[in-house]
PyMOL Python script that loads the backbone (N, CA, C, O; Angstrom):
from pymol import cmd

cmd.read_pdbstr("""\
ATOM      1  N   MET A   1      95.835 104.833 101.114  1.00  0.00           N
ATOM      2  CA  MET A   1      94.808 104.600 100.115  1.00  0.00           C
ATOM      3  C   MET A   1      94.442 103.110 100.139  1.00  0.00           C
ATOM      4  O   MET A   1      95.319 102.246 100.129  1.00  0.00           O
ATOM      5  N   THR A   2      93.150 102.827 100.171  1.00  0.00           N
ATOM      6  CA  THR A   2      92.696 101.434 100.207  1.00  0.00           C
ATOM      7  C   THR A   2      92.738 100.811  98.816  1.00  0.00           C
ATOM      8  O   THR A   2      92.880 101.507  97.811  1.00  0.00           O
ATOM      9  N   ALA A   3      92.613  99.504  98.779  1.00  0.00           N
ATOM     10  CA  ALA A   3      92.572  98.800  97.497  1.00  0.00           C
ATOM     11  C   ALA A   3      91.381  99.268  96.662  1.00  0.00           C
ATOM     12  O   ALA A   3      91.504  99.439  95.450  1.00  0.00           O
ATOM     13  N   ASP A   4      90.246  99.474  97.294  1.00  0.00           N
ATOM     14  CA  ASP A   4      89.069  99.959  96.565  1.00  0.00           C
ATOM     15  C   ASP A   4      89.333 101.326  95.948  1.00  0.00           C
ATOM     16  O   ASP A   4      88.926 101.591  94.817  1.00  0.00           O
ATOM     17  N   GLU A   5      90.005 102.184  96.684  1.00  0.00           N
ATOM     18  CA  GLU A   5      90.325 103.518  96.166  1.00  0.00           C
ATOM     19  C   GLU A   5      91.306 103.424  95.001  1.00  0.00           C
ATOM     20  O   GLU A   5      91.198 104.176  94.033  1.00  0.00           O
ATOM     21  N   ARG A   6      92.248 102.513  95.094  1.00  0.00           N
ATOM     22  CA  ARG A   6      93.201 102.320  93.996  1.00  0.00           C
ATOM     23  C   ARG A   6      92.492 101.818  92.742  1.00  0.00           C
ATOM     24  O   ARG A   6      92.736 102.310  91.640  1.00  0.00           O
ATOM     25  N   TRP A   7      91.612 100.834  92.921  1.00  0.00           N
ATOM     26  CA  TRP A   7      90.848 100.328  91.778  1.00  0.00           C
ATOM     27  C   TRP A   7      89.997 101.445  91.167  1.00  0.00           C
ATOM     28  O   TRP A   7      89.870 101.534  89.946  1.00  0.00           O
ATOM     29  N   ALA A   8      89.417 102.292  92.015  1.00  0.00           N
ATOM     30  CA  ALA A   8      88.599 103.400  91.512  1.00  0.00           C
ATOM     31  C   ALA A   8      89.439 104.379  90.699  1.00  0.00           C
ATOM     32  O   ALA A   8      88.975 104.897  89.683  1.00  0.00           O
ATOM     33  N   CYS A   9      90.667 104.636  91.136  1.00  0.00           N
ATOM     34  CA  CYS A   9      91.566 105.522  90.389  1.00  0.00           C
ATOM     35  C   CYS A   9      91.897 104.942  89.023  1.00  0.00           C
ATOM     36  O   CYS A   9      91.888 105.653  88.018  1.00  0.00           O
ATOM     37  N   VAL A  10      92.186 103.656  88.992  1.00  0.00           N
ATOM     38  CA  VAL A  10      92.482 102.990  87.720  1.00  0.00           C
ATOM     39  C   VAL A  10      91.265 103.063  86.797  1.00  0.00           C
ATOM     40  O   VAL A  10      91.382 103.419  85.624  1.00  0.00           O
ATOM     41  N   ALA A  11      90.110 102.725  87.337  1.00  0.00           N
ATOM     42  CA  ALA A  11      88.883 102.750  86.538  1.00  0.00           C
ATOM     43  C   ALA A  11      88.597 104.151  86.007  1.00  0.00           C
ATOM     44  O   ALA A  11      88.255 104.309  84.835  1.00  0.00           O
ATOM     45  N   ASP A  12      88.731 105.155  86.844  1.00  0.00           N
ATOM     46  CA  ASP A  12      88.484 106.536  86.415  1.00  0.00           C
ATOM     47  C   ASP A  12      89.419 106.936  85.277  1.00  0.00           C
ATOM     48  O   ASP A  12      88.998 107.577  84.313  1.00  0.00           O
ATOM     49  N   ALA A  13      90.685 106.555  85.395  1.00  0.00           N
ATOM     50  CA  ALA A  13      91.656 106.911  84.354  1.00  0.00           C
ATOM     51  C   ALA A  13      91.313 106.232  83.029  1.00  0.00           C
ATOM     52  O   ALA A  13      91.355 106.864  81.974  1.00  0.00           O
ATOM     53  N   ILE A  14      90.980 104.963  83.088  1.00  0.00           N
ATOM     54  CA  ILE A  14      90.651 104.232  81.860  1.00  0.00           C
ATOM     55  C   ILE A  14      89.360 104.753  81.257  1.00  0.00           C
ATOM     56  O   ILE A  14      89.285 104.983  80.050  1.00  0.00           O
ATOM     57  N   LEU A  15      88.350 104.938  82.082  1.00  0.00           N
ATOM     58  CA  LEU A  15      87.023 105.288  81.577  1.00  0.00           C
ATOM     59  C   LEU A  15      86.878 106.745  81.182  1.00  0.00           C
ATOM     60  O   LEU A  15      85.796 107.174  80.782  1.00  0.00           O
ATOM     61  N   ALA A  16      87.955 107.512  81.289  1.00  0.00           N
ATOM     62  CA  ALA A  16      87.926 108.889  80.783  1.00  0.00           C
ATOM     63  C   ALA A  16      87.829 108.902  79.260  1.00  0.00           C
ATOM     64  O   ALA A  16      87.406 109.892  78.663  1.00  0.00           O
ATOM     65  N   SER A  17      88.220 107.806  78.648  1.00  0.00           N
ATOM     66  CA  SER A  17      88.131 107.676  77.188  1.00  0.00           C
ATOM     67  C   SER A  17      86.727 107.229  76.793  1.00  0.00           C
ATOM     68  O   SER A  17      86.214 106.259  77.352  1.00  0.00           O
ATOM     69  N   PRO A  18      86.097 107.914  75.842  1.00  0.00           N
ATOM     70  CA  PRO A  18      84.767 107.485  75.392  1.00  0.00           C
ATOM     71  C   PRO A  18      84.773 106.075  74.789  1.00  0.00           C
ATOM     72  O   PRO A  18      83.810 105.325  74.956  1.00  0.00           O
ATOM     73  N   VAL A  19      85.836 105.721  74.103  1.00  0.00           N
ATOM     74  CA  VAL A  19      85.923 104.379  73.514  1.00  0.00           C
ATOM     75  C   VAL A  19      85.996 103.337  74.625  1.00  0.00           C
ATOM     76  O   VAL A  19      85.309 102.317  74.563  1.00  0.00           O
ATOM     77  N   ALA A  20      86.822 103.585  75.640  1.00  0.00           N
ATOM     78  CA  ALA A  20      86.944 102.655  76.758  1.00  0.00           C
ATOM     79  C   ALA A  20      85.624 102.548  77.509  1.00  0.00           C
ATOM     80  O   ALA A  20      85.227 101.452  77.905  1.00  0.00           O
ATOM     81  N   ARG A  21      84.947 103.657  77.707  1.00  0.00           N
ATOM     82  CA  ARG A  21      83.657 103.655  78.410  1.00  0.00           C
ATOM     83  C   ARG A  21      82.643 102.808  77.641  1.00  0.00           C
ATOM     84  O   ARG A  21      81.912 102.015  78.235  1.00  0.00           O
ATOM     85  N   ALA A  22      82.603 102.977  76.329  1.00  0.00           N
ATOM     86  CA  ALA A  22      81.666 102.189  75.519  1.00  0.00           C
ATOM     87  C   ALA A  22      81.989 100.702  75.609  1.00  0.00           C
ATOM     88  O   ALA A  22      81.084  99.878  75.745  1.00  0.00           O
ATOM     89  N   ALA A  23      83.267 100.353  75.536  1.00  0.00           N
ATOM     90  CA  ALA A  23      83.671  98.947  75.634  1.00  0.00           C
ATOM     91  C   ALA A  23      83.352  98.396  77.020  1.00  0.00           C
ATOM     92  O   ALA A  23      82.895  97.259  77.142  1.00  0.00           O
ATOM     93  N   TYR A  24      83.582  99.167  78.039  1.00  0.00           N
ATOM     94  CA  TYR A  24      83.275  98.771  79.418  1.00  0.00           C
ATOM     95  C   TYR A  24      81.789  98.459  79.559  1.00  0.00           C
ATOM     96  O   TYR A  24      81.403  97.491  80.214  1.00  0.00           O
ATOM     97  N   ASP A  25      80.962  99.295  78.934  1.00  0.00           N
ATOM     98  CA  ASP A  25      79.507  99.135  78.995  1.00  0.00           C
ATOM     99  C   ASP A  25      78.982  98.095  78.011  1.00  0.00           C
ATOM    100  O   ASP A  25      77.787  97.797  78.004  1.00  0.00           O
ATOM    101  N   GLY A  26      79.871  97.536  77.174  1.00  0.00           N
ATOM    102  CA  GLY A  26      79.448  96.560  76.165  1.00  0.00           C
ATOM    103  C   GLY A  26      78.768  97.188  74.972  1.00  0.00           C
ATOM    104  O   GLY A  26      78.008  96.524  74.267  1.00  0.00           O
ATOM    105  N   GLU A  27      79.033  98.469  74.737  1.00  0.00           N
ATOM    106  CA  GLU A  27      78.394  99.208  73.648  1.00  0.00           C
ATOM    107  C   GLU A  27      79.415  99.722  72.642  1.00  0.00           C
ATOM    108  O   GLU A  27      79.269 100.814  72.093  1.00  0.00           O
ATOM    109  N   GLU A  28      80.460  98.913  72.405  1.00  0.00           N
ATOM    110  CA  GLU A  28      81.523  99.322  71.503  1.00  0.00           C
ATOM    111  C   GLU A  28      81.035  99.372  70.057  1.00  0.00           C
ATOM    112  O   GLU A  28      80.037  98.741  69.708  1.00  0.00           O
ATOM    113  N   PRO A  29      81.749 100.130  69.218  1.00  0.00           N
ATOM    114  CA  PRO A  29      81.414 100.174  67.797  1.00  0.00           C
ATOM    115  C   PRO A  29      81.513  98.770  67.188  1.00  0.00           C
ATOM    116  O   PRO A  29      82.308  97.946  67.641  1.00  0.00           O
ATOM    117  N   ALA A  30      80.712  98.511  66.174  1.00  0.00           N
ATOM    118  CA  ALA A  30      80.645  97.182  65.551  1.00  0.00           C
ATOM    119  C   ALA A  30      82.011  96.690  65.081  1.00  0.00           C
ATOM    120  O   ALA A  30      82.303  95.498  65.172  1.00  0.00           O
ATOM    121  N   GLU A  31      82.848  97.596  64.582  1.00  0.00           N
ATOM    122  CA  GLU A  31      84.154  97.160  64.067  1.00  0.00           C
ATOM    123  C   GLU A  31      85.081  96.637  65.163  1.00  0.00           C
ATOM    124  O   GLU A  31      86.042  95.923  64.875  1.00  0.00           O
ATOM    125  N   LEU A  32      84.797  96.988  66.416  1.00  0.00           N
ATOM    126  CA  LEU A  32      85.605  96.498  67.536  1.00  0.00           C
ATOM    127  C   LEU A  32      85.022  95.255  68.199  1.00  0.00           C
ATOM    128  O   LEU A  32      85.705  94.604  68.990  1.00  0.00           O
ATOM    129  N   ALA A  33      83.783  94.919  67.895  1.00  0.00           N
ATOM    130  CA  ALA A  33      83.098  93.830  68.593  1.00  0.00           C
ATOM    131  C   ALA A  33      83.856  92.503  68.569  1.00  0.00           C
ATOM    132  O   ALA A  33      84.005  91.888  69.624  1.00  0.00           O
ATOM    133  N   PRO A  34      84.344  92.028  67.414  1.00  0.00           N
ATOM    134  CA  PRO A  34      85.061  90.742  67.432  1.00  0.00           C
ATOM    135  C   PRO A  34      86.333  90.785  68.288  1.00  0.00           C
ATOM    136  O   PRO A  34      86.616  89.847  69.034  1.00  0.00           O
ATOM    137  N   LEU A  35      87.085  91.864  68.178  1.00  0.00           N
ATOM    138  CA  LEU A  35      88.305  92.009  68.962  1.00  0.00           C
ATOM    139  C   LEU A  35      87.996  92.040  70.455  1.00  0.00           C
ATOM    140  O   LEU A  35      88.672  91.379  71.243  1.00  0.00           O
ATOM    141  N   LEU A  36      86.994  92.793  70.840  1.00  0.00           N
ATOM    142  CA  LEU A  36      86.697  92.937  72.262  1.00  0.00           C
ATOM    143  C   LEU A  36      86.037  91.688  72.839  1.00  0.00           C
ATOM    144  O   LEU A  36      86.157  91.424  74.035  1.00  0.00           O
ATOM    145  N   ALA A  37      85.347  90.922  72.006  1.00  0.00           N
ATOM    146  CA  ALA A  37      84.845  89.628  72.477  1.00  0.00           C
ATOM    147  C   ALA A  37      86.027  88.724  72.828  1.00  0.00           C
ATOM    148  O   ALA A  37      86.002  88.029  73.844  1.00  0.00           O
ATOM    149  N   LYS A  38      87.052  88.734  71.989  1.00  0.00           N
ATOM    150  CA  LYS A  38      88.257  87.960  72.292  1.00  0.00           C
ATOM    151  C   LYS A  38      88.935  88.510  73.546  1.00  0.00           C
ATOM    152  O   LYS A  38      89.403  87.742  74.387  1.00  0.00           O
ATOM    153  N   THR A  39      88.989  89.819  73.672  1.00  0.00           N
ATOM    154  CA  THR A  39      89.606  90.436  74.847  1.00  0.00           C
ATOM    155  C   THR A  39      88.906  89.971  76.111  1.00  0.00           C
ATOM    156  O   THR A  39      89.557  89.671  77.112  1.00  0.00           O
ATOM    157  N   ARG A  40      87.594  89.912  76.067  1.00  0.00           N
ATOM    158  CA  ARG A  40      86.818  89.536  77.253  1.00  0.00           C
ATOM    159  C   ARG A  40      86.933  88.052  77.604  1.00  0.00           C
ATOM    160  O   ARG A  40      86.864  87.685  78.777  1.00  0.00           O
ATOM    161  N   HIS A  41      87.109  87.201  76.593  1.00  0.00           N
ATOM    162  CA  HIS A  41      87.024  85.765  76.836  1.00  0.00           C
ATOM    163  C   HIS A  41      88.302  84.977  76.569  1.00  0.00           C
ATOM    164  O   HIS A  41      88.570  83.990  77.253  1.00  0.00           O
ATOM    165  N   HIS A  42      89.088  85.396  75.590  1.00  0.00           N
ATOM    166  CA  HIS A  42      90.275  84.631  75.185  1.00  0.00           C
ATOM    167  C   HIS A  42      91.357  85.572  74.670  1.00  0.00           C
ATOM    168  O   HIS A  42      91.781  85.452  73.520  1.00  0.00           O
ATOM    169  N   ALA A  43      91.802  86.487  75.485  1.00  0.00           N
ATOM    170  CA  ALA A  43      92.762  87.502  75.029  1.00  0.00           C
ATOM    171  C   ALA A  43      94.027  86.895  74.439  1.00  0.00           C
ATOM    172  O   ALA A  43      94.641  87.483  73.549  1.00  0.00           O
ATOM    173  N   TYR A  44      94.415  85.741  74.919  1.00  0.00           N
ATOM    174  CA  TYR A  44      95.631  85.101  74.419  1.00  0.00           C
ATOM    175  C   TYR A  44      95.496  84.661  72.959  1.00  0.00           C
ATOM    176  O   TYR A  44      96.495  84.310  72.330  1.00  0.00           O
ATOM    177  N   ARG A  45      94.287  84.675  72.416  1.00  0.00           N
ATOM    178  CA  ARG A  45      94.064  84.281  71.017  1.00  0.00           C
ATOM    179  C   ARG A  45      94.125  85.456  70.040  1.00  0.00           C
ATOM    180  O   ARG A  45      93.988  85.255  68.834  1.00  0.00           O
ATOM    181  N   ILE A  46      94.325  86.657  70.530  1.00  0.00           N
ATOM    182  CA  ILE A  46      94.367  87.827  69.653  1.00  0.00           C
ATOM    183  C   ILE A  46      95.635  87.768  68.808  1.00  0.00           C
ATOM    184  O   ILE A  46      96.732  87.543  69.320  1.00  0.00           O
ATOM    185  N   VAL A  47      95.463  87.977  67.502  1.00  0.00           N
ATOM    186  CA  VAL A  47      96.584  87.968  66.560  1.00  0.00           C
ATOM    187  C   VAL A  47      96.553  89.265  65.746  1.00  0.00           C
ATOM    188  O   VAL A  47      95.591  90.030  65.807  1.00  0.00           O
ATOM    189  N   ASP A  48      97.608  89.491  64.998  1.00  0.00           N
ATOM    190  CA  ASP A  48      97.733  90.718  64.204  1.00  0.00           C
ATOM    191  C   ASP A  48      96.505  90.960  63.326  1.00  0.00           C
ATOM    192  O   ASP A  48      96.060  92.098  63.177  1.00  0.00           O
ATOM    193  N   ALA A  49      95.968  89.906  62.754  1.00  0.00           N
ATOM    194  CA  ALA A  49      94.816  90.059  61.853  1.00  0.00           C
ATOM    195  C   ALA A  49      93.602  90.640  62.578  1.00  0.00           C
ATOM    196  O   ALA A  49      92.758  91.276  61.946  1.00  0.00           O
ATOM    197  N   ASP A  50      93.501  90.435  63.880  1.00  0.00           N
ATOM    198  CA  ASP A  50      92.367  90.963  64.645  1.00  0.00           C
ATOM    199  C   ASP A  50      92.384  92.480  64.748  1.00  0.00           C
ATOM    200  O   ASP A  50      91.338  93.103  64.926  1.00  0.00           O
ATOM    201  N   VAL A  51      93.544  93.068  64.638  1.00  0.00           N
ATOM    202  CA  VAL A  51      93.657  94.520  64.787  1.00  0.00           C
ATOM    203  C   VAL A  51      94.031  95.224  63.479  1.00  0.00           C
ATOM    204  O   VAL A  51      94.130  96.450  63.431  1.00  0.00           O
ATOM    205  N   GLU A  52      94.233  94.454  62.446  1.00  0.00           N
ATOM    206  CA  GLU A  52      94.620  95.026  61.150  1.00  0.00           C
ATOM    207  C   GLU A  52      93.562  96.020  60.667  1.00  0.00           C
ATOM    208  O   GLU A  52      92.371  95.711  60.631  1.00  0.00           O
ATOM    209  N   GLY A  53      94.014  97.198  60.304  1.00  0.00           N
ATOM    210  CA  GLY A  53      93.132  98.225  59.778  1.00  0.00           C
ATOM    211  C   GLY A  53      92.439  99.072  60.836  1.00  0.00           C
ATOM    212  O   GLY A  53      91.723 100.016  60.502  1.00  0.00           O
ATOM    213  N   LEU A  54      92.641  98.748  62.095  1.00  0.00           N
ATOM    214  CA  LEU A  54      92.026  99.529  63.173  1.00  0.00           C
ATOM    215  C   LEU A  54      93.016 100.559  63.706  1.00  0.00           C
ATOM    216  O   LEU A  54      94.225 100.329  63.704  1.00  0.00           O
ATOM    217  N   ASP A  55      92.501 101.676  64.153  1.00  0.00           N
ATOM    218  CA  ASP A  55      93.329 102.718  64.749  1.00  0.00           C
ATOM    219  C   ASP A  55      93.944 102.170  66.035  1.00  0.00           C
ATOM    220  O   ASP A  55      93.213 101.697  66.905  1.00  0.00           O
ATOM    221  N   PRO A  56      95.266 102.220  66.175  1.00  0.00           N
ATOM    222  CA  PRO A  56      95.911 101.662  67.376  1.00  0.00           C
ATOM    223  C   PRO A  56      95.399 102.253  68.684  1.00  0.00           C
ATOM    224  O   PRO A  56      95.245 101.529  69.668  1.00  0.00           O
ATOM    225  N   ASP A  57      95.132 103.557  68.710  1.00  0.00           N
ATOM    226  CA  ASP A  57      94.620 104.178  69.933  1.00  0.00           C
ATOM    227  C   ASP A  57      93.248 103.628  70.302  1.00  0.00           C
ATOM    228  O   ASP A  57      92.960 103.391  71.475  1.00  0.00           O
ATOM    229  N   VAL A  58      92.411 103.428  69.301  1.00  0.00           N
ATOM    230  CA  VAL A  58      91.069 102.889  69.534  1.00  0.00           C
ATOM    231  C   VAL A  58      91.163 101.451  70.036  1.00  0.00           C
ATOM    232  O   VAL A  58      90.415 101.048  70.927  1.00  0.00           O
ATOM    233  N   VAL A  59      92.082 100.683  69.461  1.00  0.00           N
ATOM    234  CA  VAL A  59      92.276  99.295  69.905  1.00  0.00           C
ATOM    235  C   VAL A  59      92.684  99.264  71.374  1.00  0.00           C
ATOM    236  O   VAL A  59      92.113  98.511  72.164  1.00  0.00           O
ATOM    237  N   ILE A  60      93.653 100.066  71.735  1.00  0.00           N
ATOM    238  CA  ILE A  60      94.144 100.072  73.118  1.00  0.00           C
ATOM    239  C   ILE A  60      93.053 100.546  74.076  1.00  0.00           C
ATOM    240  O   ILE A  60      92.825  99.918  75.111  1.00  0.00           O
ATOM    241  N   GLU A  61      92.388 101.630  73.748  1.00  0.00           N
ATOM    242  CA  GLU A  61      91.349 102.147  74.628  1.00  0.00           C
ATOM    243  C   GLU A  61      90.194 101.163  74.762  1.00  0.00           C
ATOM    244  O   GLU A  61      89.684 100.957  75.864  1.00  0.00           O
ATOM    245  N   GLY A  62      89.777 100.558  73.664  1.00  0.00           N
ATOM    246  CA  GLY A  62      88.701  99.574  73.716  1.00  0.00           C
ATOM    247  C   GLY A  62      89.087  98.361  74.530  1.00  0.00           C
ATOM    248  O   GLY A  62      88.301  97.879  75.346  1.00  0.00           O
ATOM    249  N   ALA A  63      90.299  97.862  74.312  1.00  0.00           N
ATOM    250  CA  ALA A  63      90.766  96.692  75.057  1.00  0.00           C
ATOM    251  C   ALA A  63      90.858  96.986  76.547  1.00  0.00           C
ATOM    252  O   ALA A  63      90.506  96.138  77.367  1.00  0.00           O
ATOM    253  N   LEU A  64      91.322  98.170  76.905  1.00  0.00           N
ATOM    254  CA  LEU A  64      91.400  98.538  78.320  1.00  0.00           C
ATOM    255  C   LEU A  64      90.016  98.578  78.964  1.00  0.00           C
ATOM    256  O   LEU A  64      89.832  98.092  80.079  1.00  0.00           O
ATOM    257  N   GLY A  65      89.051  99.155  78.265  1.00  0.00           N
ATOM    258  CA  GLY A  65      87.690  99.221  78.805  1.00  0.00           C
ATOM    259  C   GLY A  65      87.078  97.845  78.985  1.00  0.00           C
ATOM    260  O   GLY A  65      86.470  97.558  80.016  1.00  0.00           O
ATOM    261  N   ALA A  66      87.237  96.991  77.977  1.00  0.00           N
ATOM    262  CA  ALA A  66      86.691  95.633  78.052  1.00  0.00           C
ATOM    263  C   ALA A  66      87.385  94.834  79.153  1.00  0.00           C
ATOM    264  O   ALA A  66      86.729  94.140  79.930  1.00  0.00           O
ATOM    265  N   ALA A  67      88.701  94.934  79.216  1.00  0.00           N
ATOM    266  CA  ALA A  67      89.455  94.190  80.229  1.00  0.00           C
ATOM    267  C   ALA A  67      89.121  94.679  81.634  1.00  0.00           C
ATOM    268  O   ALA A  67      89.058  93.881  82.569  1.00  0.00           O
ATOM    269  N   LEU A  68      88.910  95.968  81.787  1.00  0.00           N
ATOM    270  CA  LEU A  68      88.539  96.506  83.100  1.00  0.00           C
ATOM    271  C   LEU A  68      87.211  95.920  83.574  1.00  0.00           C
ATOM    272  O   LEU A  68      87.073  95.545  84.739  1.00  0.00           O
ATOM    273  N   ALA A  69      86.242  95.843  82.675  1.00  0.00           N
ATOM    274  CA  ALA A  69      84.939  95.281  83.046  1.00  0.00           C
ATOM    275  C   ALA A  69      85.098  93.844  83.535  1.00  0.00           C
ATOM    276  O   ALA A  69      84.505  93.457  84.542  1.00  0.00           O
ATOM    277  N   VAL A  70      85.893  93.062  82.825  1.00  0.00           N
ATOM    278  CA  VAL A  70      86.119  91.666  83.217  1.00  0.00           C
ATOM    279  C   VAL A  70      86.860  91.601  84.551  1.00  0.00           C
ATOM    280  O   VAL A  70      86.509  90.804  85.421  1.00  0.00           O
ATOM    281  N   ALA A  71      87.870  92.428  84.709  1.00  0.00           N
ATOM    282  CA  ALA A  71      88.669  92.415  85.934  1.00  0.00           C
ATOM    283  C   ALA A  71      87.840  92.814  87.146  1.00  0.00           C
ATOM    284  O   ALA A  71      87.944  92.190  88.201  1.00  0.00           O
ATOM    285  N   LEU A  72      87.029  93.834  87.005  1.00  0.00           N
ATOM    286  CA  LEU A  72      86.216  94.271  88.142  1.00  0.00           C
ATOM    287  C   LEU A  72      85.167  93.232  88.515  1.00  0.00           C
ATOM    288  O   LEU A  72      84.869  93.048  89.695  1.00  0.00           O
ATOM    289  N   GLU A  73      84.610  92.554  87.525  1.00  0.00           N
ATOM    290  CA  GLU A  73      83.640  91.493  87.812  1.00  0.00           C
ATOM    291  C   GLU A  73      84.329  90.327  88.509  1.00  0.00           C
ATOM    292  O   GLU A  73      83.787  89.773  89.465  1.00  0.00           O
ATOM    293  N   ALA A  74      85.507  89.949  88.046  1.00  0.00           N
ATOM    294  CA  ALA A  74      86.251  88.861  88.689  1.00  0.00           C
ATOM    295  C   ALA A  74      86.633  89.236  90.119  1.00  0.00           C
ATOM    296  O   ALA A  74      86.566  88.408  91.027  1.00  0.00           O
ATOM    297  N   ARG A  75      87.029  90.483  90.306  1.00  0.00           N
ATOM    298  CA  ARG A  75      87.386  90.950  91.653  1.00  0.00           C
ATOM    299  C   ARG A  75      86.172  90.920  92.567  1.00  0.00           C
ATOM    300  O   ARG A  75      86.258  90.487  93.716  1.00  0.00           O
ATOM    301  N   ARG A  76      85.043  91.382  92.050  1.00  0.00           N
ATOM    302  CA  ARG A  76      83.805  91.379  92.842  1.00  0.00           C
ATOM    303  C   ARG A  76      83.455  89.947  93.257  1.00  0.00           C
ATOM    304  O   ARG A  76      83.149  89.691  94.421  1.00  0.00           O
ATOM    305  N   ALA A  77      83.503  89.025  92.307  1.00  0.00           N
ATOM    306  CA  ALA A  77      83.169  87.629  92.596  1.00  0.00           C
ATOM    307  C   ALA A  77      84.142  87.020  93.613  1.00  0.00           C
ATOM    308  O   ALA A  77      83.729  86.277  94.503  1.00  0.00           O
ATOM    309  N   ALA A  78      85.414  87.334  93.480  1.00  0.00           N
ATOM    310  CA  ALA A  78      86.410  86.798  94.418  1.00  0.00           C
ATOM    311  C   ALA A  78      86.183  87.337  95.825  1.00  0.00           C
ATOM    312  O   ALA A  78      86.236  86.586  96.798  1.00  0.00           O
ATOM    313  N   LEU A  79      85.932  88.630  95.929  1.00  0.00           N
ATOM    314  CA  LEU A  79      85.694  89.216  97.251  1.00  0.00           C
ATOM    315  C   LEU A  79      84.410  88.677  97.873  1.00  0.00           C
ATOM    316  O   LEU A  79      84.332  88.463  99.083  1.00  0.00           O
ATOM    317  N   GLU A  80      83.405  88.461  97.027  1.00  0.00           N
ATOM    318  CA  GLU A  80      82.152  87.909  97.517  1.00  0.00           C
ATOM    319  C   GLU A  80      82.353  86.493  98.048  1.00  0.00           C
ATOM    320  O   GLU A  80      81.786  86.121  99.075  1.00  0.00           O
ATOM    321  N   SER A  81      83.156  85.711  97.348  1.00  0.00           N
ATOM    322  CA  SER A  81      83.375  84.336  97.790  1.00  0.00           C
ATOM    323  C   SER A  81      84.168  84.261  99.101  1.00  0.00           C
ATOM    324  O   SER A  81      84.061  83.289  99.849  1.00  0.00           O
ATOM    325  N   LEU A  82      84.957  85.295  99.362  1.00  0.00           N
ATOM    326  CA  LEU A  82      85.711  85.345 100.613  1.00  0.00           C
ATOM    327  C   LEU A  82      84.832  85.739 101.791  1.00  0.00           C
ATOM    328  O   LEU A  82      85.180  85.529 102.953  1.00  0.00           O
ATOM    329  N   GLY A  83      83.698  86.310 101.458  1.00  0.00           N
ATOM    330  CA  GLY A  83      82.754  86.675 102.506  1.00  0.00           C
ATOM    331  C   GLY A  83      82.969  88.055 102.915  1.00  0.00           C
ATOM    332  O   GLY A  83      82.268  88.555 103.794  1.00  0.00           O
TER     333      GLY A  83
END
""", "prot")
cmd.dss("prot")
cmd.show_as("cartoon", "prot")
cmd.util.cbc("prot")
cmd.orient("prot")
């Protein structure tokens, strides 16, 4: 299995969740927007207060979708720079 195929398997598994798919597409519910903005740009700044009152499953699925989008873009840019 190639690296591209492995990445596709990971993406397919994550994006099976509607919440993750919405976060991946940047169309997450408003209540997740602040958390997912941090996930996309400064994940190390996330604190308990950012997730307080949110469904844990929704938080995890949303974070996975947002992080996947960032990871795939970074991977694309890195591969492009390698030629």
